[in-house]
C-alpha positions as CSV (number, residue, x, y, z in Angstrom):
1,T,0.0,0.0,0.0
2,R,1.0,3.6,-0.5
3,D,2.2,5.3,2.7
4,G,-0.7,6.9,4.4
5,G,-3.2,5.0,2.3
6,T,-5.1,1.7,2.5
7,R,-4.9,0.5,-1.1
8,D,-3.8,-3.1,-1.4
9,G,-1.0,-3.5,-3.8
10,G,-2.0,-7.1,-4.5
11,S,0.0,-10.3,-4.2
12,H,2.9,-11.0,-6.6
13,H,5.3,-13.8,-6.7
14,G,8.8,-13.1,-7.9
15,G,8.0,-10.1,-10.1
16,A,6.6,-6.6,-10.4
17,A,3.1,-5.5,-11.3
18,R,2.6,-5.1,-15.0
19,G,-0.1,-3.8,-17.3
20,R,-0.6,-0.2,-16.0
21,V,0.9,3.0,-17.4
22,V,2.9,4.9,-14.8
23,T,1.9,8.6,-14.2
24,R,3.3,11.3,-12.1
25,A,0.7,10.7,-9.5
26,D,2.3,7.3,-8.9
27,G,5.3,8.9,-7.2
28,G,5.6,8.6,-3.5
29,R,6.4,6.2,-0.6
30,Y,5.0,2.8,-0.6
31,V,4.9,0.1,2.2
32,C,5.4,-3.4,1.0
33,R,4.3,-6.2,3.3
34,A,5.2,-9.9,2.8
35,S,3.6,-12.5,5.0
36,N,3.2,-16.3,5.3
37,R,2.3,-18.7,8.1
38,H,5.7,-18.1,9.7
39,G,5.5,-14.3,10.0
40,V,5.5,-10.9,8.3
41,A,8.1,-8.7,6.7
42,V,7.6,-5.0,6.0
43,R,9.6,-2.6,3.9
44,S,9.1,1.0,2.9
45,V,9.9,1.9,-0.7
46,L,10.2,5.4,-2.2
47,V,9.0,5.6,-5.9
48,T,10.2,8.4,-8.0
49,V,8.5,9.0,-11.3
50,E,10.7,10.7,-13.9
51,Y,9.4,12.6,-16.9
52,Q,10.5,15.0,-19.7
53,P,10.5,18.8,-19.2
54,S,7.6,21.1,-20.0
55,L,7.4,24.9,-20.2
56,G,3.9,26.3,-19.5
57,E,2.3,29.7,-19.3
58,R,2.3,29.6,-15.5
59,G,6.0,29.2,-15.1
60,C,7.1,30.8,-18.3
61,P,4.7,33.5,-19.6
62,E,5.2,34.1,-23.3
63,R,4.9,37.9,-23.0
64,R,6.9,40.0,-20.5
65,R,7.1,43.7,-19.8
66,W,10.3,45.0,-18.3
67,L,10.9,48.5,-17.0
68,E,14.2,50.2,-18.1
69,G,16.6,50.4,-15.2
70,T,15.1,47.6,-13.1
71,P,16.9,44.2,-12.6
72,A,16.7,42.0,-15.7
73,E,15.0,38.7,-14.6
74,L,13.5,36.5,-17.3
75,G,12.0,34.1,-14.7
76,C,11.2,31.1,-16.9
77,A,10.7,27.9,-14.8
78,A,10.2,24.5,-16.2
79,T,8.8,21.3,-14.8
80,G,10.4,17.9,-15.2
81,N,12.1,15.1,-13.3
82,P,15.0,15.2,-13.0
83,P,14.9,19.0,-12.8
84,P,15.6,20.4,-16.3
85,R,18.4,22.6,-17.3
86,V,16.9,25.8,-18.7
87,T,18.7,28.1,-21.1
88,C,17.3,31.2,-22.8
89,A,18.8,33.1,-25.7
90,K,17.6,36.1,-27.7
91,L,16.7,35.1,-31.2
92,G,19.4,36.2,-33.6
93,D,21.9,36.3,-30.8
94,P,22.5,32.7,-29.7
95,A,26.0,33.5,-28.5
96,N,24.6,35.2,-25.4
97,A,22.5,32.3,-24.2
98,T,21.8,32.4,-20.5
99,E,21.4,29.4,-18.2
100,L,18.7,29.9,-15.6
101,G,18.6,28.3,-12.2
102,R,15.9,25.9,-11.0
103,D,13.7,28.8,-9.9
104,G,13.8,30.1,-13.5
105,R,16.0,33.0,-12.7
106,D,19.5,33.9,-13.9
107,P,21.7,34.1,-10.9
108,A,24.6,35.5,-12.8
109,R,22.6,38.4,-14.1
110,A,20.3,39.0,-11.2
111,T,21.7,42.5,-10.7
112,A,22.0,43.5,-14.3
113,N,19.7,46.4,-15.2
114,V,17.3,46.4,-18.1
115,T,18.1,48.5,-21.2
116,R,16.1,49.1,-24.3
117,A,18.5,46.6,-26.1
118,H,16.9,43.8,-24.1
119,A,13.6,44.1,-26.0
120,G,13.0,41.2,-28.4
121,T,12.0,37.5,-28.6
122,Y,13.9,34.9,-26.5
123,Q,13.9,31.2,-27.0
124,C,13.9,29.2,-23.8
125,R,14.9,25.5,-23.8
126,A,14.4,23.1,-20.9
127,T,16.4,19.8,-21.1
128,N,16.8,16.7,-18.9
129,A,17.6,13.0,-19.5
130,H,14.2,12.3,-21.0
131,G,13.9,15.1,-23.5
132,S,13.5,18.8,-24.0
133,A,10.8,21.5,-24.4
134,V,11.1,24.9,-26.1
135,R,9.1,28.1,-25.6
136,N,9.4,31.6,-27.1
137,V,9.1,34.6,-24.8
138,T,8.6,38.1,-26.1
139,V,10.0,40.9,-23.9
140,A,8.9,44.5,-24.3
141,V,11.0,47.1,-22.5
142,E,9.0,50.1,-21.2
143,Y,10.5,53.4,-20.3
144,G,9.4,57.0,-19.5
145,P,9.3,59.8,-22.0
146,A,12.7,60.8,-23.4
147,G,14.1,62.9,-26.2
148,V,11.3,65.5,-26.2
149,T,11.6,67.8,-29.2
150,V,9.5,70.9,-29.8
151,R,10.0,72.7,-33.1
152,V,8.2,75.5,-35.0
153,L,7.5,75.1,-38.7
154,P,8.4,76.8,-40.9
155,S,10.3,79.1,-38.4
156,A,10.0,80.4,-34.8
157,N,10.3,83.9,-36.2
158,V,6.9,84.5,-37.6
159,T,5.6,87.3,-39.7
160,R,2.3,88.9,-38.5
161,G,-0.6,87.5,-40.4
162,S,1.2,84.3,-41.5
163,G,0.6,80.8,-40.2
164,F,2.8,78.4,-38.3
165,T,2.7,75.0,-36.6
166,V,4.4,73.9,-33.3
167,D,5.1,70.2,-33.3
168,C,6.1,68.0,-30.3
169,G,7.6,64.5,-30.3
170,A,9.0,62.1,-27.7
171,E,10.2,58.5,-27.3
172,G,8.5,56.3,-24.8
173,V,6.8,52.9,-24.1
174,P,3.9,53.0,-23.9
175,A,3.5,55.8,-26.3
176,P,3.3,59.2,-24.5
177,T,0.3,61.5,-24.5
178,Y,0.8,65.3,-24.9
179,T,-0.4,68.4,-23.1
180,W,0.4,72.0,-23.8
181,A,1.0,75.3,-22.0
182,L,1.0,78.2,-24.4
183,P,-0.3,81.8,-25.0
184,P,-4.1,81.7,-25.2
185,A,-5.5,82.9,-28.5
186,P,-8.7,82.3,-30.6
187,N,-6.8,81.2,-33.7
188,L,-5.4,77.8,-32.4
189,R,-6.2,74.5,-34.0
190,W,-5.1,71.2,-32.3
191,A,-4.1,67.9,-34.0
192,A,-6.2,64.8,-33.3
193,D,-3.4,63.2,-31.2
194,N,-2.6,66.6,-29.5
195,R,1.0,66.4,-30.8
196,S,0.9,69.7,-32.6
197,V,-0.9,73.0,-32.6
198,T,-1.5,75.2,-35.7
199,V,-1.9,79.0,-35.7
200,T,-3.5,80.8,-38.6
201,G,-3.2,84.6,-39.1
202,A,-0.6,85.1,-36.4
203,T,-0.9,88.2,-34.1
204,T,1.0,89.5,-31.1
205,A,-1.3,87.3,-29.0
206,N,0.5,84.2,-30.4
207,R,4.0,85.2,-29.4
208,G,5.6,83.7,-26.3
209,L,6.7,80.4,-24.7
210,Y,5.2,77.1,-26.0
211,T,5.7,74.2,-23.6
212,C,4.9,70.6,-24.5
213,T,4.7,67.8,-21.8
214,A,4.9,64.2,-22.8
215,S,3.6,61.7,-20.2
216,N,3.1,57.9,-19.7
217,R,2.7,55.7,-16.7
218,H,6.5,55.8,-16.1
219,G,6.9,59.6,-15.9
220,R,6.8,62.8,-17.8
221,R,9.2,65.1,-19.6
222,A,8.7,68.6,-21.1
223,G,10.3,70.7,-23.8
224,S,9.8,74.4,-24.8
225,V,10.3,76.8,-27.7
226,V,9.8,80.6,-27.9
227,V,7.8,82.0,-30.8
228,R,8.4,85.6,-32.0
229,V,5.9,87.5,-34.1
230,D,7.7,90.1,-36.3
231,E,5.9,93.4,-36.9
232,S,8.8,95.3,-38.5
233,W,7.0,95.4,-41.8
234,L,4.3,97.4,-40.1
235,V,6.9,99.9,-39.0
236,L,8.3,100.0,-42.5
237,L,4.9,100.5,-44.0
238,A,4.1,103.3,-41.5
239,A,7.5,105.0,-42.4
240,L,6.7,104.7,-46.1
241,G,3.3,106.1,-45.5
242,A,4.7,109.1,-43.5
243,L,7.3,109.7,-46.3
244,G,4.6,109.6,-48.9
245,A,2.5,112.1,-46.9
246,A,5.5,114.4,-46.5
247,A,6.2,114.2,-50.2
248,A,2.6,114.9,-51.1
249,L,2.7,117.9,-48.7
250,A,5.9,119.2,-50.3
251,L,4.4,118.9,-53.7
252,A,1.3,120.7,-52.6
253,V,3.4,123.6,-51.1
254,A,5.5,123.8,-54.2
255,G,2.5,123.8,-56.4
256,G,0.9,126.6,-54.4
257,C,4.0,128.7,-54.6
258,Y,4.2,128.2,-58.4
259,L,0.5,129.1,-58.8
260,K,1.0,132.1,-56.6
261,S,4.1,133.3,-58.5
262,T,2.5,132.8,-61.9
263,A,-0.8,134.2,-61.0
264,C,0.6,137.8,-60.9
265,K,2.2,137.4,-64.3
266,K,-0.9,136.5,-66.2
267,G,-2.6,139.3,-68.2
268,E,-1.9,142.0,-70.8
269,Y,0.8,144.6,-70.7
270,N,1.3,147.8,-72.7
271,V,4.8,147.5,-74.1
272,R,4.9,151.1,-75.3
273,D,4.4,152.3,-71.7
274,A,7.2,150.0,-70.6
275,E,9.7,151.5,-73.1
276,G,10.3,154.6,-71.0
277,S,10.2,152.8,-67.7
278,S,13.3,152.7,-65.7
279,E,12.6,149.1,-65.0
280,A,12.6,148.1,-68.7
281,A,15.7,146.6,-70.2
282,C,16.2,146.4,-73.9
283,L,17.1,142.9,-75.0
284,H,19.6,143.2,-77.8
285,R,20.1,139.5,-78.2
286,Q,17.4,139.6,-80.9
287,R,17.2,142.5,-83.4
288,D,14.3,143.1,-85.7
289,P,14.2,146.1,-88.1
290,R,10.5,146.6,-87.4
291,A,10.6,146.3,-83.5
292,E,12.6,145.9,-80.4
293,V,12.2,143.3,-77.7
294,F,12.1,144.5,-74.1
295,G,12.4,142.5,-70.9
296,I,10.2,143.7,-68.1
297,Q,10.9,142.8,-64.4
298,L,7.6,142.1,-62.8
299,S,7.2,142.0,-59.1
300,P,4.1,140.9,-57.2
301,P,2.0,143.6,-55.6
């Protein structure tokens, strides 16, 4: 009978029981009793059932999530008797195969920290005297937001009335979400994933600091950029306008003076009366036998 039980193992003469397939449940301690009319002999027997390895979901999940910077522990445990030898290697890099202990952990690398290079698919193999089992394990390495970049397209120096887009990007697993702190204005349009904001018809209300924060469950990181709205063309336009106004005024004054000076010279003059005037000057540059040409100095009244 099995130790602790009452099952009768039956009577056998000179041999072992046959005809039944051994299972793992058959392992344990048995008490064997031999008796005849002269007495009884008792002996305890320990039965060990050996079997080939297996790698199941419970001891070796096929998908793992590791956090960057934490200890790298693959933790793949196999069942089998005798206890299997378990090795795991990243596919494509068999030279770096790692032998795990009986608890499914790598004692040599228990203190190694996870890096992004650890991400990938690993093949774990459990082996003992009765066979082997293979299981693939996919490792995803998660990490907080990093490498936040904030840029203005086409340029951070914006001309008033034009448009621009502020774009934010970051690395991270899981993928980060984005929030903004920026100058409030009515002409802002957000992208569906909130990674960018577009401004149309830029005004002075759109200048200032634009800050993007990328977040996931492992942390957050921010980046900023300064947008300048250039209004120098307005100053130039105003200067040109003032210059034009001054030129127009100068032309108006000059025209007035001209009209004033010529207004007194219009009319009819008696040349004969001017001949004896002390202000008359005979012009001898042109001689005509029939007449003489006089130049008369006219002065306004």
